[in-house]
N, C-alpha and C positions, 0 to 999 in steps of 0.2 A: 502468375504473379507479374505485375508490370513494374518496371523501373519508373520512378517519378521523373517528371520533366525537370531538366536542369535549369536552375535559376529562374528567370522570367520567361523561359521558353524560347529564347532567341537562338536561331541557328548559329552554327560555329562561324559562319561568314555573315552574321547578322549586322544590322545597321549600327547597333550599339557596340562599338569596339573601342571604347575609350580606355578601358582598363588595360594597362600595359602587362605583358607577359614577362615575368622576370625569371630568367633561367640561371642555372648554376654557372654555365660557361657562356661565351658569346653565342648569339641566337642560333647560328647554323650548326653548332657542335652536336653531333649525334644524328644529323639529318643528311639526306642525300642532296645532290644538286637540285633535284626536282622540288625539294622543299621550298627553294627560293621562288620558283614559279608558283607553287601553291600559295605563298604569301602574296605574290603579285595578284593572283586571282582574288584573294580575300580583299585586297585594297581596291581592285576594280569593281567588285560587287558592292563594297561599301560606298564608293564614289557614285556608282550608278543608282543605288537606292537613294542616296542623298539628293541626287538630281531629281528623281521622280517626286520625292517629298517636297522639293522646292517649287515644283511646277504645278502642284495641286491647287485648284481654284477654291475660293472661299466656300462654295456650296458643296465641296467634297469631290468634285468631278475633275477629270483631266480632259483637255481639249484634243480633238482630232485635227490633223492637218492633212486633209485629203481632198484635193481640188474638186469642187462641185458636189461633194458627197457628205459634207459635215452634217447636214440636216438628217441624213439617214443613220449615221453611226453615233447616236446620242448616248449609248450605253457601253458599247464595246471597248473604247479606249480606257474608260474608267475601270471597267471590269478587269481588263488585262493588267493594268497598272496595280490595282489592288491585289490581284492574284500573284503577280511577281513580287510585290513587297512582302506579302505574307510568306511566300516561299523563302524570301531573304531573311526572315526572322522577325518582322514586325508583327506583333501579336494582334489577333483580330479585335481585341478590346482596346487597342491603341486608338485615341480619338480620331486620328487621321483615317485609319482604316474603317472605323465605325461610321464616319461621315460618308466615306466612299460607298460602303455597303448600303447605307440608308438611301443614298442618292440613286444607285442602280435599282434598288428594290421598288422605288416609287416612280421611276421613269419608264414610260411605255416604249416598247420596241417590237417590231415584227421582223427584224433582220436575223437571219440564221447565225451570222457571226456574233451578234450581240447576245442572243439567247445562249449560245454555247459558252462564251466567255463569262457571262453572268452565272451560269450554272457552275462553271469551274471555280469562280470566286466564292460562291456560297458553299460549295463542297469543300473547298480548301479551308474556309473559316471554321466549318464544323469539324474537319479533321484536326486542325491545329488546336481547337478548343471545343471539346464535346459539349460544353455548356451553351454554345451558340445555337441552340435549338430553334430560335425564332426565325432562322433563315430556311428551315426545312420546308415550310409552306411555299416559299418563293421558288425553291429548287424543284419541288414537286410540280408547281405550275409550269415552269419552263420546260421540264421534262415532258409533261403532257402535251404542251404545244408542239414540241419537236417530234414527238411520236405521231401526232395527228398530221404533221406537215410532210411526212416522208412520201416520196414518189412511189407509185406502184412497183417500180423496179428496185427501189431501195436507196434513192439518192435525194439530194437537197439542192435548192438554188438559193438565191439571195433572200427570198421572203419565206418566213415560216408563219403562215397565217392560219393554219389548221383547216381541216376539211369543212368545218362549219361555216367558213367564209367563202362560200361558193360564189362564182361569178367574178371574183377578183383575180387579177393576174398573180399566179403563184411562181411561175418560172420565167426566167429571162429568155425571151424568144431568140435573142442573138446567140445563145449557147445551144439552142436546140434541145432544151430540157435541162436536167440537173447537171451541175458542174462538179468537178472533183474537189475543188477547194472548199466550197460550202458543204459538200457531202462529208468531208473528213471532220469539219467542225461541228456539223449537226450530230454526228456520231460521238464526238468528244463530249458534247453536252449530255447526251444520254448516258455515256460511260461515267461521267462525273456523278450523276444521280444514282447509278447502280452501285457505285462505291460507297455511297451513304445509305445503302439498304433499300432503295426504291426498287419495286418489282418491275422488271422489264420483260415483256412477253418473249418467249424463245423465238417466236415467229419473227420478231424484229431483228434479232441477230442473224437468223437464217437468211432473210431477204437482203439484209445489208451485205452479208458475206457474198451472196450470189451476185449482187450488184458489182462489187469490186472485182470479183473473179471474171465476170463477163466483160468488163471494160479494159482488161489488160491487153496490151498490144503484143504483136508477134515478137518484138525485140525485148520483151520483158518489162517495158515501162508503161506508164500511163500518161495521157495527155490531159489538157484542161477539160475538154468536153468532146462530145461527138462531132461538133461543128466548129467551135472556136479553139484555135491552137491545139489541134487534135493529135499532132505528132508527140511522141514521148518527150517528157520533160522531167528534169531531175526533181523539181519540187513536187510535182504530182505523183511521181513514182514513190517518193517518200510518203506521201499521203496515202497511196494505195497500200503499201506494206504495213504502215502503222495501223491502218483501219482493219486489215485482215487479222492482225494479231489481237486487236480489241475484241473482234467477233469470236475468234477461236477461243480466247480465254474465258469468254462468257458462255460458250456452247458446251463446255465440259466434254470434250471429245474423248469417248471411252475407247476408241480404236488404239490409243497409245498405251493402254494399261497392260496389254499383252506384249511380250518382247518379240516384235516382228522385224527387227532391224531399225535403222535410223528412220525416224518418222519426221517428215517435213512435207509441206505443200509444194508441189512442183511450181506453183505460181510464185511462192516466196523465193525459191532457188533462182528462178528466172529474173525476178525483180532485184535480188541481191547482185546477180551477175551484171545487170544493167547499171546499178549504182557503182559497182567496182570500176566499170569501164568509163563512167561519166563523172566520177567524183570531182575531178578537177574543175568542172563547170560551175561548182557551187560558188567559187570566189567571184565570178563575174556576173552572178545573177543580180538583176535589179531588185529582186525580192530576197536579198541575201539573209536577213535576220529571220524572216518567215521560214526560209529554207533550213536554216540552222536549227530552228525549233523542231521542224519535222525530222531532221536527221537525228537529233537527240532522242526523240520519241521512238524512232525505229531502232536505234542502237540499244536503248534500254529494254525495248520489247524483245528483240531477237537475242540479245546478250552478246552480240559479236563485238569484240574489241577492234577488229579491223574490217573495213570495207575493201576487200582485195588486199592491197598492201598499205592502205591508208589507216592510220590510227585516228579515228574520227574525233576523239576528244582532244588529243594533243594538237592536231592541225586546226580544229575550230577554235580552241583556246588561244593559240598563237595569233590567229587572224583577229580575234576580238580584242586581245590586249593591244594589238597594233592600231586598231581602228577607233578605240575609245577617245573621245574628245576631252580637252582639258577640264570642261565643266562636269565630266562624269558621264555624259550622254553618249549614245551611239546614234548616228544619223546617216541618212542616205546622201548627204551633201546637198547639192542644189535642188534635187528632186523632192517630190512630196509623196512618192510611192510608199505604201505600207503604213500610212497614218502618221508619219512624222516621227520626231525623236522620242516622244513618249512611248509609242508603240514599239519602235525598233529597240529602244533601251529595255523595254520589258521582255521582248524576245531574247535579247542578248543575256539579260540576267537569268532567265529561265534556263538557257543553255548552260551557262556557267554553274548555276546553282545545282541543277539536277545532274549535270554531267560530272561534277566534281565530288559528288557524294560517295561515301565509302563503298567499296566492292567487297562483299562478304565472302563470296565463293567464286572461284574460277572453275569452270567445267572444262576438262581436257578433251579436245577433239583429236581423235587418232584413227588409224586404219582399223576399224572394227565397229561393233555395235554400241558406240559411245552415246548415242542419242535416241535410245529406245523411248524415253519419256521426255520429249523436248520442252514441256512447260513445267516440269517438276521444280526446278530451281526458281523459276519465275514465281510460282505459287508460294514456294517456301520463303523466299525473301520478302514477298508481300506480307506474309504472316509475321516475319521478323519486324518489319517496319511498323505494323499495327500493334504488335504485342509490346514492343519496347519503345515505341513512339519516337523513332529516329529513322529517317529514310535510308534504306540500304539497297544495294543492287547486286547483281551477279553478272558474269560475263563468260564468254567462250574464248579460250586460248588454244593454240596449236603448237606443234613442234616446229612450225615454220618460223616462229618468232624467237628472238634471243630470250634465254631464260630470265634475264634481268627484267624483261617486260612482263613476266608472270607475277611480279610482286605487287601488282595493284591489290591483290587479295591475299590474305594469310593462309587460306585453305585451297588446295587443289583437289577438286572432286573428280574421281575416276569411277565410272559406272559401266556395267555391261552384263550380259548373260554368257557370252562366249569368251574364250581366253583372249586376253590382250596380248598382241604380238608386237613387242618393241625391239627396235634395232639397238645395237650397242651404243650408238650415238645418242639415241633417245633415252636409254638408261642413264647415260652420263648427264643428260639435261635434267632428268628427274632428280638425280642425286645432288646436282648443283643447286637446284631449287630448294631442296630440303636443307642442305648444309649452308645455304645463304639465309636461312631463317624460316622457310616455309614448312608446312605440314601437309601430308597427303591424307585425304579422307576418301577411302574406297568403299564401295557398296555393291554387293552382288544383287542382280535383278532376276526376277522370275525363278528363284531357286537355282540359278545357273551353276551347275557343278563344274562346268568348264572354266567359268570365270573364277570360281573359288580356288580351283587348283592353279590356274594360270597366274593369278595375281600373287599367290604365294611364291611361285617360281620367280616372278619379277622381283619380289622383295629379297629373295635369297641372293640375286645378282646385285641389287641395289646396296644392300647392307650385309655383306658376308659376316657370319658369326652372330648376327643379331636376330633374335627369335620373335616371331609374331605370337604374342601371348594373350590368352583369354584373361580379361580383367575380372577380379573377384567382385562379389556383390557389394562389398563395403568399400570399393574403390571410390576415390573422390569424384571421378567423372560422373557417377550416378547421383551425385547430390550437389554439384557445383552451382547449379542454378535451380533445378527442380529435383525433387526426390523421386527417383525412378525404381528403387528397390532391385537393382541389378538386371533390369530388363529394358530393352532388348540387349542380347549379348554383344558386347563390344570387345575388340582386341586392339593391342597396341605393340608397336615397336618403339623402344625408348633408347635414348643415348645415356640414360642415367640421370639426366637433368630435366629433359622435356620430351614429349612425344614427337617422334619423327613421322609416324603413321598411326592413324586410327582406322580400323576396318570393321565391317560387320557383314555377315552372311545373310542378315535379315533384310528383306526387301522393303526398306523404308521409302524408297523412291516411288513405289506405286501409290502410296497414300498421298505423297506430295503432288504427284501428277493428277490424281483425282480430286485434289483440293478438299480432302476429307478431314479437316481439323476437328470438327465436332464429333465425328465418328471415331477417330483414333488420334487424340491429341498427344499421346505418348511419343509418337514418331516425330512430331514436330518439336516436342520438348527435348527429345534426344539430340536433335540437331543443335538446339540452343545450348545444351550441356557440352557438346563437343566444342562449340565456339568459345564458351566461357572457360572451359578447361584448357584448351590449346592457346588461347589468346587473352585470357583473363576476362573478368567481367566488364572491364572497360570497353571491350568490343561491343557489348550489348548496350552500353550507355552512349553509343554514338561517338566513341573516341578512337575509332580506327582512322588510319591515314586516308586522305582523299585519293580518288582515282588519279592516276598519272604520277603519284608520288611513290617511287620505288624504295623498298627497304635497302636495296643494294646500290652503293654509290658507283659512279663511273670511274674508270681508271684515272690516275693523276697524270697530267701532261706537263705541268709547269716544273721547272727545275727546283730542287729543294734548297732550303736555307741551312739545313743541318741534316746529318744522317746518323742514325743510331741503329746498331744491330741488336736484335732481340732474339733470344733463343728459347724455344719451347722444349721442356725437359721430358724425356721418356721415362716411364716407370710402369709397374704392373697393374696399377689401379685406374684403368680407364683414363689414360693420360691425355687424350685429345678428344673430349666429347663434342666440341664444336670446332672442327678443323679450320673453318674460315673466319672465326671470330677476330683473330688478330689481323687477318688480311683486310677485313672491313675497317677495323680501327686504323690500319695504316693508310687506307684510302681517305678516310675522314680527316685525319690530322695532316695528311699530305695536301689535300685540297684547301683546307682552311688556314693552315699555319706554315706550310712549306716544310714540315718535318717528315723526312723520309725514314720510315721504320722498316729495316730489312729483317723480315721474319725468317728464321731458320728452324728446322726441326719439324717434329720432335726429334731431338738427338739424345744419345746416351749422356748421362751426367759426366762420364769420364772424358767425353769429347769437348766439354766446356772450355777447358784451358786452351784448346787449340783454335778457338773461334775469336772473333773480334767483339763478341757480345759483352756489353756493359750491363745489360739487364737480362735476366732470365725469368721465366714463369713456370710455376709448378701448380698444376690444377688437376682435378679428377673427381671421381666418385668412388665410394667403397673404401676399403681399408688400404692405406698407403704402407708399403713395406720397402725399405731400402737396405741393400747389403752394406757391410762395413766398408767395402771399397767405394761404393757410391757416396756414403756419408763422408768419407775422407776426401774424395774428389770435390764434393760440394763445399766442405769447410775450407779446403785450400783455395778454391776460387773466390769464396767470400773474403777470406783473409787478404787476398791479393787485390781487393777493391771492387769485386762484383756486387751487384744488387739483385736480390731475389724477391719476386712478388709471388705470394702463395694465396690462392683462393679456393674455396670449396665450391666446385661447379654446381650451380643450382641451389647452393646453400646446404650441400650434403653434410649432415652432422658426423657421419662415420669417417669421412675423409678428413674433416676439420680436426676431429679428436686425435686421429692417428698421426696426422701431419704435425700437429702441435707438439706431441711427445717426441717425435723424431727430431724436430728442429731445436727443441730445448736441449736435447742430448748433443746434437752437433755443435751448438754454440756454447755449451757448458753453462747454461743459465737455468734458473729455477722457475721463471715465469715470464710471460710476454707482458710488455708494458704498453698501455694505451697511448697512442700518439697524441700529443698535446694539440689543442685547437689552434695554437699559433705556430705549429711546426712548419718547417720550410715547405713540405709537400703541399700544404694548404695555402701557403702564402706566396707562391710563385707569382712574380710581378705580372700583372695583366691577366692572370689565370686564378685569382684568389677563389678559394672554396670556403664559403661561410656555412652553407647548409648542404646536407646530402638528402637526396630524394630516394625513398625506399619504395619497393613494390607494394607491399601490403601494410605499410605503416605510414604515419605522418612523417613529414620531413624532420630531420634532426641533425645532430653533429655526426660526421663520419666516425666509424668505429674501427678504424684500422689499428692494429697493434704491431709492435716492432721488437726485433732482437738486435743486439749490438755485436759488432765484430771489430776488434781493434779500435775501440772508442768512436765508432761511427754507426749510424743506422744502416744495417746491411740487409735485414729481412723485414719485409712488410707483409703482414699476415691478415687475412680477412676470412672470417667465418661466413660472411655474407657473399653471395655470388657476385662476381665481376665478369667472368668469362661470357656467360649468356647475355649479360648486359651489353658487352661490346658488340655482339651480333645484332642487338636491337630488338630481340624477340620479347614479346610479352606473353607469359604463360603462367597459369595458375599454380603450377608446381614449383616455380622458381622462387626462392627466398633470397632476397638480396637487394642490391642497388638497382635503381631504375637505369635504363640505358644511358641517359645523358650524364648521370653521375659516374657511371662506370667509365665512360670515355674520358671524362674530365680527370678522374683520379689517375688513370694510366697515362694520360697525356702529361700530367705534371711529373709523374714518376720518370717518364722518358726524359724530360727536360733535366731533372736533377741527376739522373744516372749518366747523362751525356757529358757532364762536366761543363756544359755551356752556361753562361750567365742567363738569367731569366730575360734580361733586356735584349739579348741577342736573338731570342725567339719571339717574344711578345712585343718588344719595342723596337726591334731593328738594329740594336747595337751590336758590338763585337766584344769578345773577351771571354775568359774562362772564370768559372767560379773558383774561389780560393778555399781550400780546406782549412779547418780551424782546429784548435786544441783547447781543452778546458783550462780554466784558471779564474783568478779573482778579477771581477769587473773593476775597471778604473774609477774609483769614487771621485776623482778630481773632475770627472765629467758630469757628476750627479748634480741635479738641482732639485731641491726639496721645497714643497709648499704644504700648508696645513690649514685646518679649519680655524685654529686659534694660535696666537703667539707666532704668527707666520714669520716674523723677523728672525726668530730663533730656530726655524726649521732646519737651517743648514748645519746646526750643531749635531744633528743626528746622522749626518753623512760626512763628517769631517775627519773620520778615521781615529778619533780619540774617544774611547769608551767612558772617560771620566766626564765628558760634557754631555749635555742632553737637551732635547726639546721636550716640553710638556705643555698641557692644555692651559696651565695656570688657574685651573678651576676643576671641580669634580667632572670627570668624564661623563659624556652623555651618549645615548644611542644616536648613531649617525655621524659622530665625530670621525674625521678622516685625516690621513696623512699620505702624501703622494710624492713619488720620486721619479723625475725624468732622468733616465739613464744616459742621455746624451745622444744615443743612436740606437738603432734596432740591433739587438744581440740575441743569441740563444741563451736561455736561462736554465741552469740546472737546479738552482735552489736560491731561496731568499731567507735571510736570518734576521730576526728582530731581537736585539740584545737590550734588556732592561734590568740586568742583574744588579746594577748599582742602585736601583730603586725597586726592590724585589716585590713590592705589593702593587705597583702602579701599572697594571695591565688589565685589559678587558677580559671578561669571562669568556666571551666568544667574539670573533671578528670575521669579516669577509675579506677575501683577497681578490683583487681584480687586476687584469693586465690589458694593455692596449698597444697597438702599433702606432696610432696617430693621436691619441688623447681624446678621440671622439667616440669611437666604438670600443666597448669594453667587454672582455670575457670574464665571467665571474666564477669563482670556485663553486663546485657542485653543492657544497653545504658550508655552513659557518664552521670556522676552525676554533679549536679550544685555545685560549690564551695561556701564557706561561711567562715567567721571568725571562726565559730564553726560548724563543720559538724558531723552528726551522721548517720551512715548507719546501718539499722537493717536487719538482715539476715532472710531467711526463716527457718522454724523449721529443726533442725537436721544438720545444716551446720557445717562441720568439716574441719579443716585446721591446718597447722603448719606455713605456710608462708602467709603474707598479703602484697600486693604491690599496690602502688598508682602511676598512670602515668598521666602526664599533657596532656590533649586533646587540650584545647584552652586557650589563655591568653587574658588579658584586661589591657594593659599598660605595663610599663617596670620595675615594681617592682620585687624584688626577691621572691622566694617561701620560706616561713617560716613555720616550724612546731614546736610548743612549747611542745606539748605532744600528744602521741598516747595512747589511753586507749581502752582496750578490755574487754567486758563483756562476760563471758563464760556461756554456757549452763550447765556446770558442768561436771567435770570428776574426782572429788575427792569425797571420802565419806564425808558425812556431819559430822563435828566434834561433839563429845559428849559434852553435857552441863556439866560444873563443872570440867573440867580437865579430868585426867585419871579415 
């Protein structure tokens, strides 16, 4: 089953980016520092694509700027521009792309570069839109010409004229035969055709592979040709490595199906070693953008996140963002090498686009047989990309990198036949990765009994007391995306809210290595279900974060504007399922708002009184039980002014039910009250929350409920998960708020619990919030308006129940009466008194409240009228304007209101006894 294409098929960094993204909180909330760079990349791609669209000529082509060679490259520049724009999200049916494709289809060329890029453009058009079958004939023709033009040794030169044109120069005599630049592109053209189902003889891949292996130099690199620039060169070494992997992937190497230890070509190891040593040369290359495109292709093919110590994507991204011109282009400056700004901009776009796409799996490199099947994840992610119509990647990470660098991907894959031997430091890194929000996916290969035993021993060290359990056949993991009927057997270690580990002793990896989807689709679908289960279906819809965007934020370095201590409470019901959730939250609000949240605990409830904590959290899964002493200590702390946030981790219903009963008992109340939409928590200045985003539902109002202690809101209760949301994880099992909403809710609660005014945090002011007491709102501040008899509206707010306002005519549906309370206050209740005119009231009416007179919150349903009506609000309801609207009438009497009374939750200091 495929997921449909989103919208009009535009990539997430597509050219059409006009629609603004509206978030609950300021844009960065819930994101790491890297998210800002991700946004910069999106803007750079948009600007580059707009530049290319602006330079297209009327006939659909793009010009080449290459001294003395323009007449030769009549197709290539247009083909690469169209290719880059389609990768950027411009649909093949867009008129500009259609004109470009039609231009290159009808324009003759015998140049290897041109045929290769034309094949890539046609292949991409068909991949992006399978209906574009008209280009298949042109793709086949170019592939045939490239097949016929290969040298006997397996290489290409500038001209691809085919063997039928004997007597014409095929190779550039200055290079002494084929050169490695044309050879990599000739192979790319063939590969583009193979991806669209064109049959390519095995002999072609064999001869091409032998060509590249034979041309490698002793230092591990490749030069341009045997004669010209024959010393090793970074660009040509990238060409050699990328070409080897194209051949290997098409040769279906069965040697890797048996577990004989880490499988890798010695030539690849030597080539990667050369790249690691010479990586710094890329910046000074005159063919810089051409080289970056080669680097991206090698990185995506090999899966390596690092070339030596160099993060290829981060360093390349940084360089491209710095080099982009104000008009959106990338250029070589004064020179004309590389075809000018159209070609260099296309290369830059391809690097950013392909490099930034989501990484679905990290494979862990460790001291052991971690790489028995080196192409397994390459084949698997290619299947994911085709099946779900979103480009995804994989990569290799090792213990040499900081664990924060592993969060490009949500799943860490560990494979092997022999037991994995990890040091204590490595165990700590694995644990940190999981508690920072990742999930381990481990698979035994070749029936390896040693791996099966060894990985279980690893998990016992990683998560003491947590059992690796076989999942029953009716478990959601077997039907999250595809129905698998309980096979193959999967196992799980859970924290009660989400999976920490998914493991199988079944050798799925062999099928992935053999690329045998048609023979055994279940093993591919199993991987899809694991992804959908651990990261929600959004992952399959292309909504994973991009490469280089870490889930885990960097430590906060700037000094705080305010400090609040937050205590996590200990109890017996899995009290800390996500140990680092509040640490991540603290970093996020520290970076963005200068709020320092000192997280302590989990601590015993009896220790609360001895802390400086103004806010405490109680979360967990399973049945919550507290002793009488714990209940008494918690009540004492609440009565003394503490604020408690309670949430059911993962949305666990058992914890929510038991916690609610205990809290009602502690606070001596019969029910929790729903927090009003205008409550202080949702209306913190600068941090207003109008809508909450939920994981498996459409957005709506937040559903927090509250309990009072000494006439203030002391307990905020959520049946919906907040804790996992603070960690930023997306998992099918979690029921509750989306991460950005979770962060926003707790941020606002921290501000309120701190006693600081909202302005001191969001607006930069100073001062303390003033506690208030309930009482009658001051009607002298009221100003009333009405739909009719407006001059008399003040009679309904003059404090005299004998005077009245009325419509002066029979009431009608839609009639309204509004009161401006003079300032924003907390409202406990509103009373309409019409007892002096006992028949003059609507059958039903709506009640609306507003902070500014523009945006209104409406009662959930129409209210029944009466001679005296009193409407009680949920805790924390704030408003300045109150409006009543007639919904239905019963008779032809006017609508009369003698008095409107408002009871406030208090916004003034309690007056001192005995005067001054």
